[in-house]
N, C-alpha and C positions, 0 to 999 in steps of 0.2 A: 438454517444457521449459516451465516457468513463468517469465515475465519480469515484473519489478517496476520501474517508473520513478517516481521521486519528483521533484517540482518544488521547487526551492529559490529563494526570492526574493532580491533583491540584499542584503537584511539578514541572510540566512542562515536564514530561517524556512522550514520545510517546509510548503508550502501545499496540495499536492495529490499524488495518486498514481494510477497506472493499473497494474493487475495483470491479466495475461492469460495464457492457455494453461493447460495441465494438467501436473502432475508425474505423467504417466501412462505412463512407460516400464515396462511390466509385466515386461520382462526384467531390470530393476534391483530388487533387494530393497529394500523400504522405501518404494517410490514412493507407496503409498497413505497411509502415515504422513506423509510429507512434504507431500502435498496437504492432508491434514487439519490439519497444523500451520499451513500458510499460511492456509487458510480461517478457522481458529479465531482466529488473530491479527488478521486483517482485520476480522472481525465484532466482536471485542472492541474494536478501535479505533473503529469506526463507532458502536457502541452506547454506548461511554463518552462520546464527544463529544456524541452526540445526547441521551442520556438522563441520564447522570451529571452532565455539565457543563450540561445543559439548553440546548444550543445547536443544536437541530434547525433553527431558522430561519437559522442562519449557516453551514449546510453544504449541499452539493449532492452527491448520489451516485446511482449506478445499479449494479445487480447483475444479471448475466445469466450464463448457463452459461459458466464459464471466464473471466469478465471482471468486474473491479471498477473503478469510477471514483469518485473522491472528491475534493472540493475544499472548502477552507475559504473562506468569503466574508469580506469586511471586517466587523469587529466581533466576530470569533471570539475567545474568551478565549485568553490566552497559553498556558494549559495545553494547549489543543488543538493548537497548533503543536508544543509539546514532545512530545505524545503521538505525532504523526506522525514526529517524529525518532526516538522510541523504537521505533516500529514498523519503521522503516528499519533500525535497529540490530539488532532482533530477527530480521528476515528475513535480514540479512547473516550472523548467527550460524548460521542454518539453511543458508544458502548455503555457509558454510565446511565444513559437514558433508556437504552434498550438492550440490556444484557441477555435477554432471551433470543435476540436476533443477530448479535455481533460479538465476536470474541477477538481481541487484539493481543498479540504477544510480541515481544522482542527477544531475539536470541543472539548470543555472541558468536557469530560466524561471519564469513566474508564473501561467500559466493551464492548465487541464486540456486545452483544445483543443490547446495546444502540446505537452503530454505525449502526447496521442493521435497527433499528427503525428510524434513521435519514436519511437513504438511500433514 
């Protein structure tokens, strides 16, 4: 099971996320496709904020086997916050197709350390 947690600040901006686990239930058809969908969407979001928006200095992230952490720092462009909201919506669409492989939640907090605590 893959779990995604998005942090939403008091103004409703999506500020960070933590995604962990693997959609690796080999007894379930399509698990590898689901894992690829999740990874592709996350890398798209990270690369768009860092390279297309030119905001590498206003983000913090780490990638490890089965774990993604991402946080927008103060000064990030508004589009970056909207992109994270779009990522959340995209992952929820995948979740609706494969609830056995992906769980997405949003929580009202503002720091990645708090997201990790709720993970």
